[in-house]
N, C-alpha and C positions, 0 to 999 in steps of 0.2 A: 655368689649367687643373689645375694639379698640386694645388693647394690645394683646388680642388672635389672632387677624387677622393679626397683624404685624408678631408674630411669624409663624403663618401659611404660609404667603407669604415668609418669608426668609427660611423656610424649604423646600418648594416644589419649588422654583423657580430653582435650579439645576435639579430637577427631570422633570420639565416642559420643560427646555433646551434640556436635554437629549432625552425626547420624540420627539422633534422637528428635532434634528440632531443625528440620530441613527448611522451615519457614522464616528461620530467624536471621537469614543473611540480608545484610543491607548494602545498597551500592555505595562505591568509594571505599571500600574496605578490602583488607587482606585476609586470606584465610588458608586452611589446608585441608585436603581431602586425603584420606587413607584407604589403601587396598590391602586385602590379605592375599599373598601369593604363596601356593602351596606346591610342593613336589611330592608326589604320592608314589614316585617309582623309586627304584633301589640304587639309582646311579645319581651322581653329581649333576645338576643343570645349570647352565648360564645363559641368561635371558638379556637381551638389548630391548631396553623399554622406550616407548614413544608415547608422549602424552597429547591428546587432542581435547578441544571443547567445542561445544555446539553453537558458540557465538564469539565473533571476533573481540568483542569488549571484555569477554572473559579470558584472561591471559594466564597460562600455565608458566609460572616463573622457571620451574625445573622442567624443561619439555622433553629432554633425553635424558635417559638414565640406564643403568645395568644392575643386575642383581645376580647372586649365585646361591643357588639352594642345594644342601647336602640331602641325601636320601630321606625320605619321609619329613622333611622340614618345612615349617611355614615361616614366612617373614612379613613384616608390615612395611608396605612401600608408601610413603608420605609425598603427595603432590603440593606443593605450595600454590595458591591461585591469588592474582588480582583482579578484583571486580570493579571496572570502571564506574565513574559516578553516573554517567549516562546510560548504563546498562538498563534496557527496559524490563519492567516486571514481568514475571513468568517463571516457566520451568525450564530448567537446562539440565545438561549432562556433561560429565568428564569421563572420558575413556582412556583406559591405558591399554596399550597393545604391544605384546612382547613376542620376540622371535629367538628360539634357543639357537645358540651360536653353532652347535655341532650338527643337530638333526635338522634344523629349519622348523621345527614344531612351533605353532603359533598359539597363543593365549590372548584372550581379550576379556577385560573387566570394565564395566559402566556403572556409575552412580548417579542418581539425579538428586537435584536440590531445587529450591525456589528462591528467588530474587525478590523481596518485598519491595512494594511501592513506595515512592517518595514524591510528594507534591510540593511544588514551590515554584511560584511565579513571581516576576519582578515586572514593574512598570515604571518607565523613567521618561520624563519630558527631555527630548533630544535636541529639539530647535523649535523656536516661535518668534515671529516679529514682534518688536517693541511697539511700532506704530503701523497703521493701515488706513488708506483713505476710504471714506465712505463709497460704498458701491463696489469695492474690490472684494476680493475672496481671502479670507484668512486661512492659512494653511499652517497648522502646528504638527511637528514630527514627533511621535512617541516611539519608544523601543520596548517591546514585551519579549521577555526571554523566559523560557521554560528551564529552570534549574533542577527540575525533578526527573525521574527516570520513567515517567507515564506519559504517553502521548496524550495530549490534552484537546478536547474539543471545546474550543473557547467562543464564549459569547461576547460581542463587542457592542458597547451603546454610547452613544453620545447625544446629548440633548441639543435638538435643532441644528445638527450638524452631519455631514456625509462622511463616511468612512470608506477610504479607497479600497479595502480588500472586503467590503461588505460586511454583513452582521454576525458571521461566523468565520472561525479560523481553526484549522487543524495545524497543531504545533507539536512536533516530535520532540523527545527528550533531548536536552541540550540545545535545542534550535532557537534561534533568535529572529525577530522580524520588526522591521521597521513599518510603522502605520502612520498614514497621513491622514489627518482629521481637516475637513474644509468645512468653512461655515461662511455663507454669504451675509454681507454688511448691507443696510438699507443705504440706497442711494440719496434718498431724501432727508437724511439724518440732520436736525437742526441745530444740535449741541454736540461737542464732543464728549465721548463717554467710553467707559471701559466694557469690554465684553469678555467673557471666559469661553475658553473652548476646553472641555473636558473629555476624557475617553475612561470608561469604566470596562474592566475585563474580569470575566468569571469563568470558572469550568463549568460546562453543562452538567458535569457529574458530582460537582461540590460548589453549588450556587452561594453558599455563605460565605465563602472565601472571597471577597470582591477587592480587587486592585483599582484604584482611582488615581489619575493624574490630571492636572489642570494647567492652563496657560492664560494668562491675562494680558490683552492687547488693547491699547488706546486706539479708538476709531476717530480719525480726524474728518469733521463735517467738511465736505467740500460745497455746501450751500449752507453756511453758517447762518443761524438766526441769532443775532445779538440781543443781549438782555436790555429790555427798555429802561431808560432813565426816567421814564414817566408811569405812574399807574393810569391804566385807561379803562373807560367805560364803553362797552359794546352797545351800540345803537344800529338798528336797521331802518331804512326808509324805502319805502315802495309805493310805486304809482301803477294803478291798473286800469285798462281800458276794457270795459264790460259792455257786452250786447247781449239781448235777450228777446226772443220769440216769444211772448208770454200770452197765451190764450188768444191768439190772432193778432195781438198787437207787439209792435217791436219798440223797444226801449234801449237806449245805449247812454253811455257817458263814462266819466273818470271816478275812480276812488283812490284816495291816498291813505297810506297807513304809516305810522311811525312807532316803533318799539324799541325799548331798551331795558335790560336788566343786568345789574351787576353791583359791585361794590364801588363806593366812592373814595376809599382810601386803602391804602396798602395792606393795613390789618384787617381789612374784611369787617369792619365794625358797623358801617353804614351801608345799608343794602337798600337800593332803590329800584323800583320797577315802575315803567309807565307804558301807557298804550293809547293811541289815538288813531281812530278809523273815521273818516269823513262818511257823510251819508251815502247810501247805496243808491247808485242811479238807476236801478231796476227793483222791481217788487222783491221783498224778502224771499230767499230760497236757501235751502239747507247747504248748498254748495256754494253760497255767497256770504260775505261777512255784513253784519248790520252795524249800523253807527255805534260806536263806544269810545268813550273817555275815561281814563283813570290812572291815579297815580298811587302807588303805596310805598311805605318807607317802614325800615326794621333797623333797630339799634338795640342791642342786648336785651333789655327786658320790654321794650315799647316796639307796638306795631301799629301802624295808622293806614287807612285806606281812604281815599277820597275818589268818588265817582261811580262808574258802573260796574256792577258785579252780581252773582246770584248770592243774595244775603241769606242767612241761615241762622234761626233762632233755636229751634229743637225740631224733632222728628214730628211730633204732634202738632205743635203751635205754627210753625211756618218752615217747611222743609226745605223749599228752594223757591226764591221769589227774585227775579231779575228786576233791577231798578237802579236809580241813580241815588246816591246818598253817600254817607260816611261812616267810617267804623273805627273804633280805637280798641286796644286791648293791652294790658299790663300783665306780664309773666314774672311772678316773684318764685321764690324757691318752692313752696307748697300751693300758694294761692294765685289764681289769675281772676281778673275781673275786667269787665269791658262793656261796650254796648254798640249799637248802630242806629242810624236814622236812615230809613228807605222810602224813596217815591217810586212805587211800581211802575214800570213801563208798559207791560203788557197783560196787566190785570187791573182794569179799570174800577171793579168793585172796592178796591182799597185805594184811598187817596195817600195816605201817609201811614208810617208805622215806626214805632220806636221799641227799642229792645235794651235791657241792661241785664247782666248775669254776673255770677261770681262762681268761680270753680276750686274745689279743695282737692288736692292730691293725696290719696292714701296710700303709701307704699308706692312701688315701682308702676304698677298696672291697675290700680284702683282709683276712682275719683268720683266725686259728687258735684253736681251741677244745679244751682238755683238761679231761675232767673224769671224777669217779667217783661211781657210784650203786650204793647198798647197799640190797637188798630183804629185809624179812622177811616170810616167809609166814605165813599163817593156815591152818595144816594141818587145821582142823575144818571148813573151808568146804566145802561141796557143791554150790554154785552152778554153773549152766551157763555156760561161756564158748565163745568162737568159735576157741580154740587147742587144740590136742591136748597142750600143754606145761602141766603143773602143778608149781609149785615144791615140792620136799620138803624143802628147807633154805634158809638164808641165801644170797643170791646177791650176788656181786661182779661189777660191770659197769664196768670202766675203758672209756673211749672217746676218740677223737680225731676232731675234724671241723675242715674248713677251707674257706674260700670264697676264690677268687683271680681277681681281674679280669687276664685275659691282655692285653686291650686294650679300647678303648671298644665293640667288638663281640662279645667273646667272654668268657665267664665260666664257670669250672668249680667245682664245689663237690663234697664228698665227706665220708664218714664211715666209720670202722672201729671196731669194738667186740669185746670179748672178754668172755664170761661164765662164772663158775664157781661151782659148789655143791660141796656134800659128795661127790656122786656123778656129777655131769656137769660137763662143760664144752663150751662152743660158740663159735662165731665169727659174725659178720654184717658186711657191708660194703655201701655205697650210694655210687654216682657219678652226678652230673647235670651236664650242659652245656647252656648258654643261649647261642645266637647270634643276633645281630640285625645283618644287613647291609642295604643299600639295597634289594636284591631278594629277600633269602633271610632268613627268619625261622624259627627251630626251637628244640626243646628236647627233650631225652631223659633219662630218668632209669631207673636199673637198680639193684634191691636184691636182695640175697640173704642169707637166714639159715639156719644149719645146725640140723638137727633138736633138737639138745639146747640151743641158744641161749636163755638166760632173759630176753631183753629183750621188747620190746613185740611183735615179730614172732618166728616161729620156724618152721622147716622149711617154708620158702616163698620164692618168688621173685617179683619185681613188676617190671614194666616199663611206662613210660608215655613217649610220645614224640608230638611233632606237628611238622609241616613245611609251611611255605607259601613257595611260589616265585612272584614277580610276573613273569609272562611278558611283559606289556605293561601299559599303564595301565588296560586292561580285562579282561585275563585273568589269573586265579591259580590256580595248582595247589596243591591241598590233600591232606594225608595225616595220619591220626591212628591210633595204636596204644594201646590200653590193655589191661593184664592185671593184674588185681587181686591183692593178697596173699590166700591161702587162710587162714592161720592167724595170727591176731593176738589181743591181749588188750584187747579193747575194754570200756569199762564196760558194765555190765548194765542201765543207766538206760534205754538204747536198744536196738532190735534192729538187726542188722547188714543191710546193703544185700546184695542178690544178687551172687554172684560172676560177674564179667564178664571175657570175653575178646573184645576189640573191635577190629577193623580197618575203616577208612574211607578211601577216596581219591576224589579228584574233582577237576572243574574249575568254576571260577566266572567268569562272563562279566557284567561291567557293561554293560549295554546303554543305560544312561542314568545321569543323576547321582541319580536316584530309584528305580533299578529294577536287579536283578539276577537271573541264573537259575545254579543249581548242579546239576550232575549227579554223582552219588555211585555208587560200588560198594564192595562189601565184605562183611564177615561179622562175626557176633556170636554170642558163646555166653553164655547166661545160666543161673545154677544157683542155686536157692533154698537157703540156708545153713541153714534151719530144717528140723525133722522134725516130721510128715512133709513131704516136699517138694510145694510146689504147681506147681512147673515146672522143666523141665530140657530146655533144647533149644538148637539150633544153627540160626541164620539165615544164608543167603547171599542178598544183595539187591541191588536197583538202586533209587536213589531220585531223584527229581526235586524240586527246591526252587524256587519264584518268590516274589521279595519286591518289592514295588511301591507306591510312594506316589502316590496320585491326589488332589490337593487336600489335604483334612485327613485323609483316609483312608489307613491303612497296611495293606497286605494280604500276608499270607503264606499260600500254598498248597503242600503237599506230597503227593506220591504215591509209595508204595514198593510193589515187586512182589519177592517172594522164594521162595524153597524152605526149608522147615523140616524138620530132623531132630528127632523128639520123642523124648528118651530115657527119657521116663517110660512112654509107651504102646508105643515101639518102632516107630511108623509115621512115614512122612514125608508131607508135603502141602506144597500152596502157601498162601502167606500173602501179604495184600495190605492195605495202609493208605492211607487217604486223610483228609487233615486240613486245615482251613482256618481262619485267624485273621484276624478285622478288628478294628482299633482306631482310635479317633480321639479328639480332645480339643475340645471345645466348652463355653463357659459356665463356666470353671474345673473342668471335670468331665472326666475320662477313661474312656472306655467301651472295652471289650473282649469280643468274642463269639468263642467258640471251638467247634469241631464236629469229630467224628471218627468214621470208619466203618472197620471192620477185619473181614476175613474171614480166620481164621487158624487153623493147626494147632498152635500152641504148647502148648496146655492139654490137659485130659482129653478133649476132643471135637474131632474133625476137622471142618474147615471151620466153625468156631464163629463166630458172628457177634456183633460188638460195637460199640455204638454210644455215643459219649460227647459230651457238649455241656455249655456252661456260659457264664457271663457275670460280668464284674467291672465295677462301677462305683466310681470313686473320685473324690470330689467335695471341694474345699476352697472352700466358700462364702465364707469370709472368713478373716482371721487368727485368728479366735477360733472357728470352726466347721468342723468335719471330718467326713465321711461316707464309708462304705464299704459296698458291698453285694456279695456274692459267691455263687454258686451253680455246683455241678457234680453232674451225676446220678451219676457213679461214677468209679472209678479202675481203672487196669490192674492185674492181680494182681502185677506186678513192684513196686508201690509200697506193697505191704501190710506193710511191716516199719516203717512210721512212721505217724503220726497224720495224718489226711485231713481236710480240710474238705469237707462236702458243701453247707453253707450257712453263711454267715457275714454278721452285721450288725454294724458298729462305728459307733458316734457318741460325739464328743468336743465338748464346749462349755465355753468359758471363759465362766463366768457373771458375774465381773467380775475385776480384776486380781488375780493370785495364786490364783483359785479355779477350779477345773476339775471338770466332772463327765462321767464316761464309762460308757457302756452297750455290753455286747458279749453277743451271743446266737450260738450255734453248734450245727448238727447235724454230727457228725464219726464217722468210723470210725477207732476206736483202732487203734494198732500191733498187728499179729497178726490182725486182724479183717477178714473179706471181706463180711459182709452185715449184722451187727447194728450198729445205729446208736444213738449216744447223744447226750445234749443237755447242753450247758453253758451257764451264763449268768454274767454278773458285772455288778454296779453298783459303781463306783469313784468316789470323791470324792479329790481331790488338793489339797493346799495347798503353794504355793509360797512360801517365805520367803527374805529376805536377812538373815543375822544379823550384827550389827556385829562385827568382831574388832579392829580398830585405829582409832583417831582419827588422821587425816591432816590435819587443818586446823581453823581456828577460825572462828567466825562473825564476819562484818565489819559495819559500820555506814556507811552513806551519808547524809550530811547536806548542808545548804545553805541558801541564801537567793536568793529571786527579788526582785531590785531594781525599784523603780518608776521607770521612765525616761518617765513621761508618760502612764500608762493610767490607767482609772478605778479599778481595783481590783487588788491583788495577794493577796487572801486568799481563801480557798476554791477554790483552783486545785488540781485533781486531778493527781496525778503517778503514772506506772506504771513499775516496775522488775521486769521478769519476771512472776512471781506475786505481787508485793508491790505495795501501794497506800499512798499518803500524800497528804494534804491540807495545803496551807500555812496558818499561822495569819494574824493579822492583819498582822504584820510580814513576811510571806512567807517565814518558816522552815518547813523541811520535815524530815523524818528517815525513815530506812528501818532497823530493826533486825533483828538474827538473820538476816542475808543470807549465805547460802553463798557463799565466794569464787568467782569466775569472771567470764566476760565478759557483760556485759549492755547494754541499750539503754534508756536513760532518755527516756521518753516524756511528753509533755503532753497532757491530755486537752482538746482544742480546744473542747468543748461548754462548758468552765468559764471560757473567756476571751472577749473581744469578738472578733468576726469580723476586724477590721483589726488586732488585737495579734499582735506577732511578737518572738521571742527575740533577743537580741543575739548570742547564740552559737548555732552548729548544735545544733538540738534537733528530732528525737531524735538523742541523743548516744550514741556508743558508748563505754563505760566498761569497764575492767577492775579488778574490785576484788580486791586482795590484800592491802593493809594492814587492821589491825584498824579504823581509822577513816579514812574517805575523805570529801572535801569537793569539791561541785560547785556553784559559784554562778553564776547568769546573771541577766541583766535582761529585762524586758519593755517593750516600745515600741510605737509606732505604724508600721505597714508605710508604706514609700514606694513610688514608682511612676516608671518612665521611659516616655515615650511620644513620638513622632515621626513624621515622614513622610519617606520618599525622594522628594526635589524632582528631577524630571527636566526638563531643559531642552535644546533642540537648536538649534543656531545653523544660520542660512540659509547656504546655499552660493552664494557669489556669483562664481562662475566664468562668465567671460565667453563660453567656447568650449563648455562642455559642463555638464550637471548630473547629479549622481548619482542613482541610482534611488531612487524614493520609494516602492517597494513596502512595504507595511506588514509588519515583522517579528514574530515571536512575542515574547510577553512576557519580558523579561530580569529576572533577579533578583539581589540580592546577599544574603549573609549577615551578620546583624548580632550581634555577640557583646558581651555585657556581663560583667564579670568583678570579684569583690572578692578579699579575701585568701583566702577559703575557699569560693567559689561560682562557678560558671561556667554562663551560660545562652546558647542561640544560637536565633535563628529565622531563616527565609527572608523576604525581603520584596521584592515586586515593584516595580519602577520606577514611581514615581508614587502608591504606595499608602501606607498609615498602619501603624504597627506599635507594640506596646506590651509592657513586662514589668512584672507586677504583683506585690505581695506581696514587696517586697524590703526587706532589712534595712538600716536607715540607716547610713551610714559613707561611705567611699571606693570609687568605683566607676570602672571604665574601660569606655569603648565602643570598639570596633573593628569596621571594615566590611572585610569580605572580597570581592574581586570575583566569586568564584565562576565564572570563566571569561569575564568580560565582555570583549569585543572592546576592543582597544587604543584605539578612537576614542572609548570611553567614558571620561571623566576624572572622578576624585572628587577635588577639590581638598582637602577635610579629610576624612581616613579614621579619625582617632582623637580621642577626646573623654575628659577627665578631669574628675571634680568630686566634691563630697562631697554625699550625700543627707542631708536632715534628716527628723527624725521626722514622719511623715505627709506630707511633700512630694511634689509630681508635678513632675517635670522634663521639660521639652519641649525637644527637639533636632530640629534639620533637617539631613538629609544631602543635599548636592547632588550630582547625578550629571549631567555635561555631555557631550552628544554633539558631538564637534569636527568641524567640517568638513575634507574633504579639501582640501589646498592644492596646486595644480598649476601650475607656471611654465611659460610657453612662450616660445620665442624670437619676437621681434617681427616679423623678416622669414623669409619662407618660403625654405627652401633648395631649390633646384630642381636636380634631377639629370635630365640628358638626353643623348641621343646624336644624332648627324646621320648620315644613311645617305650614303654616296659616290655621287654622281651617276654614272652611267654614260654 
């Protein structure tokens, strides 16, 4: 009795544990399920039992059975199960149905259980070309397989490439899928280069587990640009025909231009720039060039400039003075020093000026500059300037400037200067602070010059500042203040902008990623510097601005209401402005449309109506063609100090490499004009050259021989090396002469060989030509072939107690790989089907078979082969895949477990 209970406990323990932990079953395992069958009657009963499962991948190994029960007896009936690897995660059931042999009585028992999930993905590169010509499409084939038992919703990603199945894929358990990733290559590639094609796969439900595979392909340029053996200096030369209707008079003529900038040597140590523009045949206009000649040179620590430029000493002493002169600078590790001489061209009050300075660097972003400027006046000049200061004698201006980085968020800069002439002396100073914190950004600058100061500014003060505070991610507070300098010595080439005193403050609200609204308040003072004055007023205003992007359209709408005090007329009135701007880009062309309406009291008339509108089209049809069209009906009077375009047409076309043709035509209002329009046009031809300055390499030679390894002919075979072409002689010899050093790909024109001819080395071949003479030999033979079949056999299951399910499964496959010392090819082959590899190079090859997730019951007795392919040979192989039967052993005698009820 004791022995019987030990056997009972040992047999039922796994079933008891299973019944307590129904979520512990894993796919790919075998287990057993127990049922308790009772006979509550007073007679013996014999049942024929049949086992069923709710899924075909859960196989009852003991499908049919029988049991005999004495009166009031219970027995444990055990059903062994095999759970296939690809069984999906979920809830399943096993049912035992019994039929009593004598009476036909039926009993049914069912138990439920869970199969846990198992995630496992694999991604493998299946096939990819070694070479592709530029302009062709690279296609790489990848294999993704779901080794788990959960249907995966996969996300597929590839950088700059197209995936044939799209960006997502549903892959059932045990299923595999070929994925082709295509990538276009640029047809205008100038150099051979490698490009990668990648594929990344991850489950939408499990994004942290990413599988990535790559292939690397060499792209062969079809329009190769060979490395130059010379270092070249870029130069452009232009000739323009210009005509202008200028205030009722027509002028025309030609203007030439020569410009070059680049290094004189391969190491880029000597940098040269020069520019020469001949005299303008028409009066100067902002849209034409004025006469200019200069050359500058830089080498390591030395910089030299000769000729025309805007010369700068410091902000206070000489901010910008265009003239003809010379400048030199030496840059050492922490100290720089230099100076310049300048003869101003557009400011006749100054005859000549000299400047020397020294700069000391303190840390990475701090520095101190000390200098001295000497001005010689032109006492005979009577030209108008925008300052009430006129030099009466030579002026001496020492100055000291500095910039200090307090920390990564705060920077302070400033300058102080003193001037002395024979009769006067004066001072000036400037200080500026810039702050850049996480929520606060601001900048403030204050300058003051005394009445007798002989620098760029005098008898004036100037303050500019702006502040922005980020209240939240959507709300910004903004404030700006501008007060222009009143007296300064600006070049007379241009007129001066109006004097401004401007305060604006507001709040900006970003209501979406593509839209914001801003509310402003403030005041502004505008005063004409020229006489007689065209305007002099002060506005107090409130403004609303809305910016919104809708699709490809960008909208800007503004409205301003205010009160104007007109100091010219002595009256006050209301002023209102409404503007709208719409812009968008389409077909490589940007479009912008502008409109504005104003009812203002700023000028001579009260409640004067103004309407402005315009449009701009800017198109880049191609890299060789550009077009621009602009129109605006008029401008506000505040802009009359500068040249203004009313109509502009620009067209530029590259005729062929290095040659360009440009056309421009404009109607404009010249500076100082409010109504008289002038016309100017230009026809321009430009030649772009690269002038050799240094020989950096020698031509190389590539030669070789094609050996006959059993083909019909080796003469007349055409070989291609970049832009070079060579044809073999009767002995198979070839040569490429005068080849620039560099990276090349040697190709063979297959149209000049037989269809089955193949090289004994990898061709196309990547070659780096650096020596003066280079040799590359190879042979030509007949291609071989490997073909075969995946022979599939299935052994019968001779179980006497049960048979496994014979339900037909989906087609299984394996991966067949062949490899030599330099090549690898792979193919998927379905069990029972044929496969082949064609156009193979004779030599030693190895064949390897990968299971590709085959179930363990599939055996491959021989999965590796090695052999030597001969020229023109076809090798046949057979790969056997055998499905093994499940072997189950049962105890010969039935173990009976029973209990007897106590008789009362």
